[in-house]
C-alpha positions as CSV (number, residue, x, y, z in Angstrom):
1,M,70.9,-32.4,-12.8
2,Q,67.6,-30.2,-13.5
3,K,65.0,-30.3,-10.8
4,P,61.8,-31.9,-11.7
5,I,58.9,-29.4,-12.1
6,K,55.8,-30.0,-10.6
7,E,52.5,-30.4,-12.4
8,Q,51.1,-27.4,-10.9
9,L,54.2,-25.3,-11.7
10,R,54.0,-27.0,-15.3
11,K,50.5,-25.8,-15.9
12,K,51.5,-22.2,-14.8
13,L,54.5,-22.1,-17.4
14,S,52.3,-23.3,-19.9
15,N,49.7,-20.3,-19.4
16,L,52.6,-17.5,-19.6
17,Q,52.1,-15.0,-22.2
18,D,54.7,-13.2,-24.5
19,I,54.0,-9.9,-22.7
20,P,56.2,-7.4,-20.5
21,G,55.8,-7.7,-16.7
22,V,57.3,-8.7,-13.3
23,Y,57.7,-11.9,-11.8
24,L,58.2,-13.1,-8.1
25,M,59.8,-16.1,-7.4
26,K,58.7,-18.0,-4.2
27,D,60.2,-20.7,-1.8
28,A,58.3,-23.9,-0.2
29,G,57.2,-21.3,2.7
30,G,55.5,-18.8,0.0
31,K,58.2,-16.3,0.8
32,V,59.5,-14.1,-2.3
33,I,63.2,-14.9,-2.7
34,Y,63.5,-13.0,-6.0
35,A,61.8,-10.4,-7.9
36,G,62.6,-9.5,-11.6
37,K,61.4,-7.7,-14.7
38,A,61.0,-9.2,-18.1
39,A,60.1,-7.8,-21.7
40,S,58.5,-11.4,-22.2
41,L,57.3,-13.1,-18.9
42,K,56.7,-16.5,-21.2
43,K,60.6,-16.4,-22.1
44,R,62.2,-15.2,-19.1
45,V,60.3,-17.2,-16.2
46,S,60.5,-20.5,-18.4
47,S,64.5,-20.0,-18.4
48,Y,64.5,-20.7,-14.6
49,F,63.0,-24.3,-15.3
50,Q,65.2,-25.0,-18.1
51,R,68.5,-26.9,-18.4
52,N,71.3,-24.3,-18.9
53,K,75.0,-25.2,-18.5
54,T,75.9,-21.5,-18.9
55,A,73.9,-20.5,-15.9
56,D,75.9,-18.9,-13.1
57,S,75.9,-20.3,-9.5
58,K,73.6,-17.7,-8.1
59,T,71.1,-18.3,-10.9
60,F,71.3,-22.2,-10.4
61,A,71.2,-21.7,-6.6
62,L,67.9,-19.6,-7.0
63,S,66.2,-22.2,-9.5
64,E,66.8,-25.1,-6.8
65,K,64.7,-23.0,-4.2
66,I,61.9,-22.0,-6.4
67,E,58.7,-23.9,-5.6
68,D,56.2,-21.4,-7.0
69,F,55.8,-17.9,-8.8
70,E,53.8,-15.2,-9.9
71,V,53.5,-12.7,-12.6
72,I,52.1,-9.1,-12.9
73,P,51.7,-8.2,-16.4
74,V,52.2,-4.5,-17.3
75,A,51.9,-2.4,-20.2
76,S,55.6,-1.6,-20.9
77,E,59.4,-2.6,-20.0
78,A,59.2,1.1,-18.4
79,E,56.6,0.1,-16.2
80,A,58.2,-3.2,-15.2
81,L,61.3,-1.2,-14.1
82,I,59.7,1.0,-11.8
83,L,57.4,-1.9,-10.6
84,E,60.4,-4.2,-9.9
85,N,62.3,-1.7,-7.8
86,R,59.1,-1.2,-5.6
87,L,58.5,-4.7,-5.2
88,I,62.2,-5.4,-4.4
89,K,62.0,-2.7,-1.5
90,K,58.7,-4.4,-0.6
91,Y,59.9,-7.7,0.2
92,Q,63.6,-7.6,0.5
93,P,64.4,-10.9,-1.6
94,K,67.2,-13.0,-0.6
95,Y,68.5,-13.3,-3.9
96,N,68.2,-9.5,-4.8
97,V,71.0,-8.6,-2.5
98,D,73.0,-6.6,-4.9
99,L,69.9,-4.4,-5.6
100,K,69.1,-4.1,-2.0
101,D,72.7,-2.9,-1.2
102,G,72.5,-0.6,-4.4
103,K,75.9,-1.6,-5.4
104,S,77.1,-0.8,-8.9
105,Y,73.2,0.0,-10.2
106,P,71.9,3.5,-10.9
107,F,69.5,6.0,-8.8
108,V,67.7,8.7,-10.0
109,K,68.4,12.0,-8.3
110,L,66.2,15.1,-7.9
111,T,68.3,18.0,-6.5
112,S,67.4,19.9,-3.8
113,E,67.7,23.4,-5.4
114,D,64.8,25.8,-6.0
115,F,65.0,24.6,-9.6
116,P,65.7,20.9,-9.0
117,S,67.7,19.0,-11.8
118,I,67.3,15.5,-12.6
119,Q,70.4,13.1,-12.8
120,V,71.2,9.4,-13.0
121,V,74.0,8.5,-10.3
122,R,75.7,5.6,-9.2
123,E,75.6,6.5,-5.4
124,T,73.4,8.5,-2.9
125,K,74.8,11.2,-0.7
126,D,73.5,12.5,2.7
127,D,72.2,15.5,1.3
128,R,68.8,17.0,0.9
129,S,68.1,15.6,-2.7
130,V,65.7,12.9,-3.2
131,Y,66.7,9.7,-4.7
132,Y,64.7,6.7,-6.5
133,G,66.3,3.3,-6.9
134,P,68.5,1.4,-7.4
135,F,67.3,0.4,-10.7
136,T,68.8,-2.9,-12.7
137,D,68.7,-1.4,-16.2
138,A,70.8,1.7,-16.6
139,G,69.8,2.0,-20.3
140,L,66.1,1.5,-19.8
141,L,66.2,3.7,-17.1
142,R,68.0,6.8,-19.1
143,E,65.2,6.1,-22.0
144,I,62.5,6.4,-19.1
145,I,63.9,9.8,-18.0
146,K,64.2,11.3,-21.6
147,F,60.3,9.9,-22.2
148,V,59.4,11.9,-18.9
149,R,61.2,15.1,-19.8
150,N,59.3,15.0,-22.9
151,H,56.3,15.9,-20.6
152,Y,57.8,17.3,-17.9
153,P,60.7,19.4,-18.9
154,V,63.0,19.8,-16.1
155,R,66.4,20.3,-16.4
156,N,69.2,17.7,-16.2
157,C,72.4,20.0,-16.0
158,K,74.4,20.8,-12.8
159,R,74.5,24.4,-13.5
160,S,73.7,26.5,-10.5
161,I,70.4,28.4,-11.0
162,N,70.1,31.9,-9.2
163,V,69.1,35.6,-9.7
164,T,71.6,36.0,-12.2
165,F,70.2,34.4,-14.8
166,S,72.4,32.6,-17.9
167,R,71.2,31.9,-21.1
168,V,69.2,28.7,-22.3
169,C,71.2,25.9,-23.8
170,T,70.0,23.3,-26.5
171,Q,67.6,21.3,-24.2
172,Y,65.7,24.4,-24.1
173,H,65.2,24.6,-27.6
174,I,64.4,21.0,-28.2
175,G,61.5,21.1,-25.5
176,K,63.6,19.0,-23.0
177,C,63.9,22.2,-20.3
178,S,61.7,24.6,-19.5
179,G,64.6,27.2,-19.2
180,P,64.7,28.4,-15.6
181,C,68.3,29.5,-16.1
182,E,66.8,32.1,-18.1
183,G,63.8,32.8,-16.3
184,K,61.5,31.2,-18.9
185,I,59.3,29.6,-16.3
186,S,58.3,30.4,-12.6
187,K,59.5,29.0,-9.5
188,E,55.6,27.7,-8.9
189,D,54.9,26.3,-12.4
190,Y,58.4,24.6,-12.4
191,A,57.4,22.6,-8.9
192,K,54.5,21.5,-10.7
193,L,56.7,19.4,-13.3
194,V,58.9,18.2,-10.3
195,M,55.8,17.0,-8.7
196,G,54.8,15.2,-11.8
197,I,58.2,13.3,-11.8
198,K,58.0,12.4,-8.2
199,S,54.3,11.3,-8.8
200,F,55.8,9.0,-11.5
201,F,58.5,7.5,-9.7
202,N,56.5,7.0,-6.6
203,G,53.5,5.6,-8.6
204,D,51.0,7.9,-7.2
205,Y,49.3,8.7,-10.7
206,R,45.8,8.6,-9.2
207,N,46.4,11.6,-6.9
208,F,48.4,13.4,-9.4
209,E,45.9,13.1,-11.9
210,K,43.5,14.9,-9.7
211,K,45.9,17.6,-9.5
212,L,46.1,18.0,-13.2
213,R,42.9,18.3,-13.8
214,I,42.2,21.2,-11.3
215,W,45.2,22.9,-13.1
216,L,43.4,22.3,-16.4
217,R,40.2,24.0,-15.1
218,D,42.4,27.0,-13.6
219,A,44.1,27.3,-17.1
220,V,40.9,27.1,-18.9
221,K,39.1,30.0,-16.7
222,K,42.2,32.2,-17.4
223,L,41.7,31.4,-21.1
224,N,45.6,30.3,-21.1
225,F,45.2,27.8,-23.7
226,E,48.7,27.0,-24.6
227,E,49.0,25.7,-20.6
228,A,45.9,23.8,-20.6
229,N,47.1,21.8,-23.9
230,E,50.2,21.0,-22.2
231,I,48.4,19.6,-19.0
232,K,46.2,17.5,-21.6
233,K,49.4,15.8,-23.0
234,R,50.4,15.2,-19.4
235,L,47.0,13.4,-18.7
236,L,47.3,11.4,-21.9
237,M,50.7,10.4,-20.8
238,L,49.7,9.1,-17.6
239,D,46.8,7.1,-19.2
240,K,49.1,5.5,-21.8
241,L,51.9,4.7,-19.1
242,S,50.5,2.4,-16.6
243,V,48.1,-0.4,-16.3
244,R,47.4,0.2,-12.8
245,F,46.2,3.8,-13.6
246,P,42.4,4.0,-13.2
247,A,39.8,6.0,-15.3
248,R,38.2,8.9,-13.8
249,G,36.1,8.1,-10.8
250,E,37.3,4.6,-10.4
251,K,39.3,3.0,-7.5
252,E,42.8,1.7,-8.1
253,L,42.2,-0.7,-11.2
254,F,45.6,-2.8,-10.7
255,A,47.6,-3.7,-7.6
256,Y,50.4,-6.4,-6.8
257,G,49.7,-10.0,-6.2
258,E,46.2,-11.7,-6.0
259,T,44.4,-8.2,-6.6
260,N,45.8,-7.7,-9.9
261,V,42.6,-7.2,-12.0
262,L,43.7,-9.2,-15.3
263,A,44.7,-12.4,-13.5
264,K,41.4,-12.2,-11.2
265,L,39.2,-11.4,-14.3
266,A,40.7,-14.9,-15.8
267,G,40.0,-16.6,-12.5
268,I,36.2,-15.2,-12.8
269,L,35.9,-16.2,-16.7
270,R,37.5,-19.4,-16.3
271,L,40.2,-18.2,-18.8
272,E,43.2,-20.4,-19.3
273,K,45.7,-17.4,-19.5
274,I,45.4,-14.0,-18.3
275,P,43.5,-11.8,-20.8
276,Y,46.3,-9.0,-21.5
277,S,44.7,-8.3,-25.1
278,I,41.0,-7.9,-25.0
279,E,39.1,-6.7,-28.0
280,G,35.4,-5.0,-27.8
281,F,32.8,-4.7,-30.2
282,D,29.5,-2.9,-30.6
283,V,27.2,-1.8,-33.3
284,S,25.1,1.3,-34.0
285,N,22.3,2.0,-35.8
286,T,18.9,4.3,-35.8
287,A,16.1,2.9,-37.9
288,G,18.7,0.7,-39.8
289,T,20.4,3.6,-41.7
290,F,24.0,4.1,-41.3
291,A,24.7,1.3,-39.2
292,T,28.0,1.0,-38.0
293,A,30.3,-1.1,-35.7
294,S,33.4,-0.7,-34.0
295,K,36.4,-2.8,-32.6
296,V,38.6,-1.4,-29.7
297,L,41.5,-3.0,-28.1
298,F,42.8,-2.8,-24.6
299,K,46.3,-4.2,-23.8
300,G,47.3,-4.7,-20.1
301,G,44.2,-2.5,-19.1
302,I,44.5,0.5,-21.2
303,P,43.2,1.3,-24.6
304,D,45.6,0.8,-27.5
305,R,44.3,2.8,-30.2
306,S,46.3,1.7,-33.1
307,G,44.3,-1.6,-32.9
308,Y,41.0,0.5,-33.3
309,R,38.8,-0.3,-36.1
310,K,35.5,1.2,-37.5
311,Y,33.2,-0.7,-40.0
312,R,30.4,0.6,-42.4
313,I,27.8,-2.3,-42.0
314,I,27.0,-3.7,-45.5
315,F,23.9,-5.6,-44.2
316,N,20.9,-3.3,-45.3
317,A,17.7,-5.1,-44.4
318,G,16.6,-3.1,-41.3
319,I,17.7,-3.6,-37.6
320,D,19.1,-6.7,-36.8
321,D,21.8,-6.4,-34.2
322,Y,22.5,-10.4,-34.5
323,R,23.1,-10.0,-38.3
324,M,25.4,-7.1,-37.7
325,I,27.5,-8.7,-34.8
326,E,27.9,-11.8,-37.4
327,E,29.2,-9.5,-40.4
328,V,31.7,-7.4,-38.0
329,L,33.2,-10.5,-36.6
330,G,33.5,-12.2,-39.8
331,R,35.1,-9.2,-41.3
332,R,37.7,-8.6,-38.3
333,F,38.9,-12.2,-38.1
334,S,39.3,-13.1,-42.0
335,S,41.3,-9.7,-42.3
336,D,45.1,-10.4,-43.4
337,K,45.9,-6.9,-41.9
338,D,44.9,-7.8,-38.3
339,R,46.4,-11.1,-37.5
340,D,47.3,-10.7,-34.1
341,M,44.6,-12.5,-32.1
342,P,43.2,-11.2,-28.6
343,D,43.2,-13.1,-25.5
344,L,39.5,-12.3,-24.9
345,I,36.5,-11.0,-27.1
346,L,33.9,-8.6,-25.3
347,I,30.5,-8.3,-27.1
348,D,28.1,-5.6,-26.1
349,G,24.8,-7.1,-25.7
350,G,23.2,-10.5,-23.9
351,R,22.8,-14.1,-24.4
352,G,21.7,-13.8,-27.9
353,H,24.6,-11.6,-28.8
354,L,27.1,-14.3,-27.2
355,R,25.7,-17.1,-28.8
356,V,25.9,-15.3,-32.4
357,A,29.6,-14.4,-31.6
358,A,30.4,-17.9,-30.7
359,S,28.9,-19.4,-33.7
360,V,30.9,-16.9,-35.7
361,L,34.4,-18.1,-34.2
362,R,33.3,-21.8,-34.3
363,K,32.7,-21.4,-38.1
364,M,36.1,-19.6,-38.5
365,E,37.9,-22.0,-36.4
366,K,39.1,-19.2,-34.1
367,D,39.9,-20.5,-30.7
368,I,39.3,-17.4,-28.7
369,P,37.2,-17.1,-25.3
370,V,34.2,-14.6,-26.1
371,V,31.8,-13.1,-23.3
372,S,29.2,-10.4,-23.6
373,L,28.1,-7.8,-21.3
374,A,24.6,-6.2,-21.1
375,K,23.9,-2.7,-20.3
376,E,20.9,-2.9,-18.3
377,N,21.9,-5.0,-15.3
378,E,25.8,-5.1,-16.1
379,E,25.5,-8.8,-16.5
380,I,28.0,-10.9,-17.9
381,Y,27.2,-13.8,-20.1
382,T,29.7,-16.5,-20.7
383,L,29.4,-19.9,-22.2
384,F,30.2,-22.2,-19.5
385,S,27.1,-21.2,-17.7
386,K,23.4,-20.8,-18.1
387,N,23.4,-18.3,-15.2
388,S,24.9,-14.8,-15.9
389,I,27.6,-13.2,-13.5
390,R,27.1,-10.1,-11.4
391,L,29.9,-8.5,-10.0
392,E,29.7,-5.9,-7.2
393,D,29.3,-2.1,-8.2
394,N,32.7,-1.3,-6.9
395,S,34.3,-4.6,-8.5
396,P,37.6,-3.3,-10.3
397,E,36.9,-6.2,-12.9
398,R,33.5,-4.8,-13.6
399,H,34.7,-1.4,-14.3
400,L,37.6,-2.7,-16.6
401,L,34.7,-4.7,-18.5
402,E,32.4,-1.4,-18.7
403,R,34.9,0.6,-19.6
404,I,36.3,-1.6,-22.6
405,R,32.2,-1.7,-23.6
406,N,31.7,1.8,-23.3
407,E,34.7,2.8,-25.3
408,A,33.3,0.4,-28.3
409,H,30.1,2.1,-27.9
410,R,31.4,5.5,-28.3
411,F,33.8,4.4,-30.8
412,A,30.9,3.0,-33.1
413,L,28.5,5.8,-32.4
414,S,31.1,8.7,-33.2
415,Y,31.3,6.9,-36.7
416,H,27.7,6.5,-37.1
417,K,26.8,10.3,-36.4
418,K,29.7,11.3,-38.9
419,L,28.1,9.2,-41.8
420,R,24.7,10.7,-40.8
421,A,26.2,14.1,-40.8
422,K,27.9,13.8,-44.1
423,S,24.6,12.4,-45.5
424,V,22.6,15.3,-44.3
425,R,25.3,17.7,-46.2
426,E,25.4,15.7,-49.3
427,S,21.5,15.5,-49.6
428,F,21.3,19.5,-48.5
429,L,23.9,20.4,-51.3
430,D,22.5,18.5,-53.9
431,N,19.4,20.5,-54.1
432,I,21.4,23.8,-54.7
433,D,21.7,25.1,-58.4
434,G,25.3,26.0,-59.2
435,I,27.0,23.1,-56.5
436,G,27.8,20.2,-58.6
437,E,29.8,17.2,-57.4
438,V,33.3,18.6,-57.4
439,K,32.4,21.9,-55.3
440,K,30.4,19.7,-53.0
441,R,33.3,17.8,-52.1
442,K,35.2,20.7,-51.6
443,L,32.8,22.3,-49.3
444,M,32.6,19.2,-47.3
445,Q,36.2,19.3,-46.9
446,V,36.3,22.8,-45.6
447,F,33.0,22.9,-43.7
448,P,32.5,20.0,-40.8
449,D,28.7,20.5,-40.7
450,M,25.8,22.8,-41.8
451,A,26.5,25.1,-38.8
452,A,30.1,25.8,-40.0
453,I,28.6,26.8,-43.6
454,A,25.9,29.2,-41.6
455,G,28.5,30.5,-39.7
456,A,30.5,31.5,-42.6
457,D,30.9,34.5,-44.5
458,I,30.5,35.0,-48.3
459,G,34.2,35.6,-48.7
460,R,35.0,32.1,-47.1
461,L,32.4,30.5,-49.4
462,K,34.2,32.2,-52.2
463,E,37.6,30.7,-51.2
464,A,35.9,27.4,-51.3
465,G,35.1,27.9,-55.0
466,L,31.5,29.3,-55.0
467,N,30.4,32.5,-56.9
468,E,28.6,35.2,-55.0
469,R,25.1,34.3,-56.3
470,V,25.7,30.7,-55.0
471,S,27.1,31.8,-51.8
472,E,24.6,34.2,-50.9
473,E,21.9,31.3,-51.7
474,L,23.6,28.7,-49.9
475,L,23.8,31.4,-46.9
476,K,20.2,32.0,-47.1
477,R,19.3,28.5,-47.0
478,T,21.3,27.2,-44.2
479,R,20.5,30.0,-42.0
480,R,16.7,29.5,-42.7
481,Q,17.4,25.7,-41.3
482,G,19.1,26.8,-38.6
483,G,22.6,25.4,-39.5
484,K,20.9,22.1,-39.4
């Protein structure tokens, strides 16, 4: 017989979302009795409260003991796997006994050699190697290691690396290994790669990010731009990977349990569900010319650039932020290409901007929570209160909202500047005899701005389609203008 579901749990279940994460099942005393990961928290957690004749005895016994649960949304299944492992070690849940003992589950092994190898093994040994695990999903774990080795090309072979180097294998040629067997990398630089992998499995992203930035500055000082580019890729990897990875200068954004930022933000803003997907909007204009707007998307607390959009504002009757907000929201939520609805909308502005946004959403019959964030005092305006919300300066929830607002502002401003620069080039080139529409378009494709034209030589301009006379006249005029 199925155990009756308490009303409190029924409400929590209805608020679950179809997003990846980790869940903690608790007994009547609040003790964690099981920790698991899920590609979809909604489907996985709900399954424990449904009648299931095919469930094994262990799952049935667990479901009978569940009195409460907690979920922690993350950015990916990879993050969920790593987090699940840490929480099992932290809470030692009764129904994770197989995983606690490590029976039949895989471990990640970093060997103890001068040039360590990363391997997936089924058992640990009493040696100097470093072991991480056990992990519940061997297939996913191997995919994670493939991903990590794209950025930290540590070898995965069992060959012995010593002073008599052997030839590199295919792994080196496809960028999965840094080639220590043929002396392609120093012991010191290889140790940095190993440090990156250790930081990943330890969850020590913030401290390792600081090291990467120090190494990046050193590489630039030495004019080693190839190395600097690789370090930049590793910084981007960290930014994409984890919902708990903070922006530079911030404190740890995400933690376990009650301190989870998205969950706390849902409480602060009185949202019915955790805002895993947040869209931020901003408009940018100068004296009403070249007005632009932007939409940025954050999922799990990190930017998802596939959801970024830029808009050239059609309304042209001077500066009117309200009309521009009205236009961009109308275009966003009437688009067939952007059908996924966010859990929360953040508008850059005050109460007036919020009212306009709410009005547009009502007219379009979009039941999406919306708030605004004013720059002056970083006040949050909501629809449920006449009073604004002021969060502490060091509040992680405030930092997250500021980061979304600032990113929307940056994206809108960059598009605005691009349009202005293009207009300046167009108008400047219009006044030069011998440069028609075709040649003007070609020049604008080759040279990003007027300074680039001023720094070119006649030969470069000829390659762009100009004859010598027109090239000389163009250079004379741009240099007279200081490249502006």
